[in-house]
N, C-alpha and C positions, 0 to 999 in steps of 0.2 A: 504228843507225838512230834518228832522233829520234822522240819520241812525238808524237801528234796535237796540234796547237795548241789551246789553250783559247779559245773564242769571246770570253770576257771579257777576254783579253789582247790582242785585236785590235779588237773592235767596242765602241763605247759600249753598255753594258747587255748586251753579248753578242749584239746583234741586227744582222744584216748590212744590212737595209734599213729599219729603223725601226719604231716604234710598238708592237711586241708586248708589251713590258713584263712578260715572264715572270720569276719569281724565278730566281736563278742555278741552283738545284738542279733546275729543271724545263726547262732549256734542252736542246733536242735538235737534231740535224742531219738534215734530210730527205734521202732518197736517191732515192725514186721516187714516182710517182703514177699511178694508173690508175682511171678512172671517178670515183667519189666517195671514194676511199681513198688514203691516203698511207702510205709506209713510211719509217721512220727508219733510220739507219745501225746501230742496235742490233737491228734486226729487228722492232721494235714497229709494229703497224698502227694507223692512226687513221681514224675516220670523219671526213671533211672537211666541215665546215659553214662554212668560210671561202671555199673555192674560189678561192684567190689573190685575195682581196678582190672576189670576184664576176666576175673576168675569165674564169674557166673555166666559163662557163654550159653549154658543150657537154660538160663533163667533162674530166678529165685524159687526155691522150694519146688523144683521139678518133681513130679510124682515118682518117677523112677529112682531118682536120687534119694528122696525122702524114704521110700520103701526099703531101699538097700541099706541105708544107714540105720533105720529103725530096727530092721531084722538083725543087723550085726550088733547093735548096741546091747541087745538083750543077751548076747553071747560073749561080751567082753569088748572093751574099747582099745586095749593095747597090750601086746605081749612082748614088744621090743624084740621081735623075732619073725622069722618067715611065717607067712600065713597064706591061705588059699587065695585070698583076694590079691595080695601083693604078687603072687606068682602069676596069676592070670593077667594082671595089668602089664607086668614086665614082659611076658611072652608076647602080648599084643604089640607093645612098643618095638620089641625086637623084630617082629614080623613086618612092620610097616616102615621102619626107619633104617636105611642102609648104614648109617653111622653107629647104630646101637647094637654092636655085636655082643657086648656085655653091659650091664647097668647096675646101679645101686640107687636106693631110695634115701632121701633126706626129708626134711620137713618144710623146705621153702625154696623158692627160686634163688634167693640170696645165697643159701648154702650150696646149691647146685653149681652156680657159676664160680663160687669160691673154690670148690673141689676141682673143677675143671682147670682153673688157673694153677692150683697146687700140683696137680698131676702134670701139667705142661712143664712146670719148672723142674719137677723131679725127673721126668723121663728124658728131657733134653739136657739136663745139667746146666741150664741157663737161668738167668735171674729175672729178665724183664718181660713184661706183657705189653702188647700194643692194643690200645682201644681207639675208638673213634669219638671225636669231640661231640659232646652233647648226648652220648649214649648212656643209658642207665642199665647197669648189670646187677641190680640188687644193692643192698646196704653195706656190702663189704667195701674195703678201702678203695679198690680200683673202680668199683661200680659208681661211687659218689664223687670221684675225682674228674675234673673237667666236665662236670655235668651241665652247668650253665655258667661258663666262664664269662667274665665281663671285659677282661683286658684284651689287648691286641693279640692275635694269634702268633705264637712263637713255636710252631711245631719243630720237633716232637716233644718239647717240654710241657708237662702238665700244669694245670692251674688247680690249686687246692680249693675245691668247692666247700669242703667241710673241714672244720678244725679237727685236730686229732689224727691227721693222716700224713704226717711229715715224711714218712718213709716212701711215699709214692713219688717223691721227687727223684728218688734213685731207682725205683723199680717199675715205673710206668712210663710208656711212650704214648703220644697222642697224634693221630692223623686226622685230616679232614675226610669226612664221609663222601663217597662218590668222586674222589680225586685219585684215580689209579696211579697216575704218574708220581704223586706225592707219596703214596703208599709204597710203591716200588723203591723209591729213593730211601725212605726211612728204613724199610726192611733191609735193603742192601747195606746201608751204612751201619746197621746195628745187628746184623745177622749173627755175629759171634756171641751176642748176649741175649738174643731174642728167643724166649721160650714158646710164646704163643701169641696169636692174634685172636682177640675176642670181638665178635661183631653181632649186632642185631641185623639179620638179613634185610628186614624192613625196619629201618631205624626210626623209632617212634612212629610217625605217620609218613615218613619220607621214603619213597620207593628207591631201590637201587637203579642206577643207570644201566642200560644194556651192556653186558660184558663186565660190569664192575665186580660182581661176586666171583665170576670165573677168573678174573685177573687177580683178585686177592687170593683165591685158592692156588693159583699157579705161583704167585710170589711166595706163599708160605711153603709150598712144596720145594721150590728151588732153594730156599734158605734153610731147609730142615727144621722149620718151625711148625708147631701144631696149630691148626685152624680150629677155633672154638665157635660154634654157633650158639648164641643165646636165643633159644626158642621159647623162652618163658611166655612171651606174648604171641609169637607166630605159630607155636606148636598147637596143632589141632584147630587152628583158627583160619589160616589161609587155605589149608587143605587138610585132609585127614592125616597125611604124612608130613604136615607142616611145611616149613620153608624149603626143606630138602626136596620134597615132592614138587612144590610150587615153582621153584627156580631151577631145579635140576642140578644143584651144586651140593657136594657132600663134604662135611667137615670131618676132622679126626675125633673131636669131642663135641657133645651137645648137651645142653641143659634144658629141662622142661619144668613147668609149674603151672600156675594160674588155671587155665581152662581144663587141664587134665583132671583136677580135683573136683570138678563139678560144684565149686564153692567151698570145698574143704581144703585145709592146708596140706600141700604136697610139694615135693621136689624130687627130681630125678636127674642124675647125670649119667651119661653113657658114652661109649666110644669103641674104638678098635679093641679087640680082645687083648692084644699085647700091651696096650696102654692100661686098660682097666685092671689087668693082672697085678699092677703095682699096689692096689688096695687089698690084695689077698692077705688075710691074717696069717697064712702059712709063711709069710715073709717077715713077720715081726722080728726085729733084731738085726735085720740086714739093711744094707745101704739102698736096696731096691724096694723099700716099703714106704707107702704113703699112708699116714694115719687117717682113718675115716671111721666114724661111728655116729649114730643118730638115734636118740631115745625114741623119738616119735616117727622116724622115717619108716614108711611102708606100713604104718599102723592099719589095722583092719577096718577102722571106720573110714579113713580117708581113701583107702584103696577100694573099699566097697563102693564109695561114692564115685571114684574114678572109673570103675568097671561099668557102673550105670551110665555115667557121662559118655564113655566110649561107645556104649551100645546106642545111645542117642545119635552120636556123630556118624555112626555107620548107617543110619537110616537113609533110604534113597532120597536124593535131591537136597540133602542138607547143605552142601557147600555151594551148589547153584543158588539156593535160597539166600544164604549169607552174603554172597557176592552181589546178587541182584538187589538186596535190601541196602547194602552199602552204597551201590551206585545210585539208587533212588534217593537216599538221604543226601549224598554229596551234591547231586543235581538240584535237589530242592533248596539246599542252603546256598548254592551258587546263584540260583535264580533270585533268591531273596536279597542277596548282597548286591546284585546288579540292579535290581528294581529300586534300591535305595541309593544307588550310585556310590557305593562304599568301595574304596580301593582295597580289595581283599580277594582271597582265593580259598578254595577248599582242597586239601590234599588228603591222601590216604589210599588204602587198598583193602579189599575184602570188607569185613564188617567194622571198619575203622574210619574215622574222619577227624579232621582238624581244620578249624578256621584260622587262617593266617592273615592278619590285617596288613598286607603288603602287596603291591602290584607286581613286584619283581619275582622272577622264577625262584622256586624253592627247591634246593637239591642237597643242602647240608645244614648243619647247625647254624653257621654264620648267616645264611640267607633267611633262615627261620627267625633269627634274633633281630632281623631288620624290621620285623613286624611292630606295629604300634602297641606297646604294652598297656597303655591306658585304655585303648579301645578293647583289647582282649579282656582285661580285668572287668571293665564295665559290662561286657557281654556275659561273662561268666556269672557275675553277681546278679545281673538283671534276670538271667534265666533262673537262678536259684530263687529269687523273689517271686518268680512266676511258676513255681512248682516243678522245676527241673533239677534233679539231683545230679551233680557232677562235681569234680574237683576244681575249684576256682584257681588253684595254683598249677593245675595240670594242662595237658595239651590235647589229650585224646577224647573223642566221643566213642564209646564202646556200644556196639549193637550186640544183641543176643538173638537166640532162636525164639525168644518170647516177644520180641518186637515185631511190628508189622507196619504196613504203609500208613495206616491211620495214626499210629503213634509218631511216626516220622513227620507226618503232616502237622501234627500238634506241636512238635518241636519247632518246625520251620515257622509256623504261625507265631510262636512265642519269640523266636529269634527276630522275626520281622518287627514285632512290637517293641523289642529292646532297641533294635536298630533305629526305629522311628524316633525314640527318645534320644539316642546318641546323636543322630544327625541334627535333630532340633536344637540340641545344646552345644553343638560344635561352635567354637568362636568364629570360624570362617563363614558360618551361615547366619550370624547375627545381623 
């Protein structure tokens, strides 16, 4: 009988789906997940603060989701066509999201933001999209450009984070997040070519300054440019109605994913009825048609899971609980950092948090990048070694409805233990 294959002999960096960047000696294979815990094949348990990059907001193997998926699986996994679960999910999104007059399903957030950009270009007849430096909008070309640039800022010129995306030099503009004056200037200077502005309302874990989103909305309207909200992360997380409800600012197009699927793959893009009509198949062959199709979009397994997740999110007190838990965790982490006299801060909102090893105020990508990367990496790997599962290349700590104060306390204790080692080994303390 052959031995188990080594991940490094099969996958680049030993990672099946990308980005984790763990050293080879720390690679593990996960076996199961329940609530906010994961178990690997060696029997080790981890407190999960990645939660499948935030897609398991209800927790792993939530009973309502498991029941919905199991019931549907016996009746077919995919029809590539309208089904009762998809119709119910769509109707609920339309009910709660002012921007979602019409919508379509796809299979991921990457696709959803891609379709929003394509629609913006088609409807306006313009070619360029404006994004904000450091924002991630999925694995499409715009989403991975200027994602973590290293060079000096040269707004609005993009920096190619990924090879294979040369066209972005001609079709993408970049602005600093939370700098409304810079946004207004870039939009004004490029209005004739600017099809859309895509933005994470809460960029990674950096909240918008008061008036910033309202100002971006006004700038887009004045320029005849479509405003796209990337709510892949914020949707159903900051509030049931997402960032639109939470901030009271409404886009022309919006993309959803992650938490909506209850841990199953899903993507939705939505917008004003007149914009969304451009994907109508009755227009095929005309200049006013945008191609859109998705084999797995709106499949009954994923939409059954989504319906179950939405029913959980509608339970009384859910968002009060998520915000209270986020505040509790951020306060605990802040206290641990101060106790060790570490120059750092904790940012975030709702059930999201990020430790930034810098004493300077954080309000955009550049101020986040001033953080000490060595300290950040040491904390992430130290936590992984202590049974905390997270992305050591990432920035966010994701909470879910399966977490509680005791789990947060356990994380803070392990953070303190890692910080003790970091402080002890710092050259300036020798």
